[in-house]
C-alpha positions as CSV (number, residue, x, y, z in Angstrom):
1,X,17.2,-11.5,-3.8
2,X,18.0,-7.7,-2.4
3,X,15.9,-6.3,1.0
4,X,14.8,-2.9,0.7
5,X,13.3,-0.2,3.0
6,X,11.7,2.9,2.5
7,X,11.8,2.2,-1.0
8,X,8.1,3.8,-2.2
9,X,6.4,2.4,-5.3
10,X,3.3,2.9,-7.0
11,X,0.8,-0.2,-7.5
12,X,-2.0,0.3,-9.7
13,X,-4.7,-2.2,-8.2
14,X,-7.3,-3.6,-10.0
15,X,-10.4,-4.6,-7.5
16,X,-7.8,-4.3,-4.8
17,X,-5.1,-6.8,-6.2
18,X,-1.9,-5.6,-8.5
19,X,-2.2,-5.5,-11.6
20,X,1.1,-3.0,-12.7
21,X,3.7,-1.4,-10.6
22,X,6.2,1.5,-11.1
23,X,9.3,1.2,-9.7
24,X,12.8,2.8,-10.3
25,X,11.4,4.4,-13.5
26,X,9.6,1.2,-15.0
27,X,6.6,0.0,-15.2
28,X,6.2,-3.4,-14.9
29,X,3.1,-5.7,-15.7
30,X,1.8,-8.2,-13.0
31,X,2.4,-11.7,-15.0
32,X,1.1,-14.1,-12.3
33,X,-1.6,-14.4,-9.8
34,X,-0.4,-12.3,-6.6
35,X,-0.6,-13.5,-3.2
36,X,-1.4,-11.4,-0.3
37,X,1.6,-11.6,2.2
38,X,-1.5,-12.4,5.0
39,X,-1.5,-15.8,3.5
40,X,2.0,-16.3,3.8
41,X,1.8,-15.9,7.8
42,X,-0.9,-18.6,8.0
43,X,0.0,-21.3,11.2
44,X,2.3,-18.7,12.8
45,X,1.6,-18.5,16.6
46,X,1.7,-14.7,16.3
47,X,0.8,-14.0,13.1
48,X,2.0,-10.3,11.3
49,X,-0.8,-7.7,11.5
50,X,0.2,-6.3,7.8
51,X,-1.6,-5.5,4.1
52,X,0.7,-6.9,1.3
53,X,1.6,-8.3,-1.7
54,X,4.1,-11.0,-3.5
55,X,4.0,-11.2,-7.3
56,X,5.8,-11.2,-10.5
57,X,6.0,-8.4,-12.4
58,X,7.8,-8.4,-16.2
59,X,9.0,-5.0,-17.7
60,X,8.8,-4.5,-21.7
61,X,12.0,-5.5,-22.0
62,X,10.7,-9.4,-20.8
63,X,12.9,-8.8,-17.7
64,X,10.7,-10.2,-14.5
65,X,11.1,-9.5,-11.3
66,X,9.5,-11.2,-8.1
67,X,8.3,-7.8,-5.6
68,X,7.1,-8.2,-2.4
69,X,5.0,-4.7,-1.5
70,X,3.1,-3.6,2.1
71,X,1.0,-0.8,3.2
72,X,2.4,1.2,5.4
73,X,1.2,4.5,6.9
74,X,-1.0,5.0,4.0
75,X,1.4,4.2,1.3
76,X,3.2,1.5,-0.7
77,X,6.3,0.3,0.4
78,X,9.0,-2.3,-1.5
79,X,10.3,-4.4,1.0
80,X,12.0,-7.1,-1.4
81,X,13.2,-8.0,-5.0
82,X,14.2,-11.1,-5.8
83,X,16.1,-10.7,-9.3
């Protein structure tokens, strides 16, 4: 797992849900059902106010990674990549 900070990414959203992502010069196609990060905070006594997604993306070489992105100050930021 890699923790990242300040890495801007460019997601393509379809009906508000990630469909593709451009990161580190590569395009990844979303290959699972994205999970809103808000759902992952359900049940916490002090839920975090955020907009974000966790999803798997696969590049054209067949390499898959799990991404977590959040919306901060109007830009999407990559916060985690699971290799």
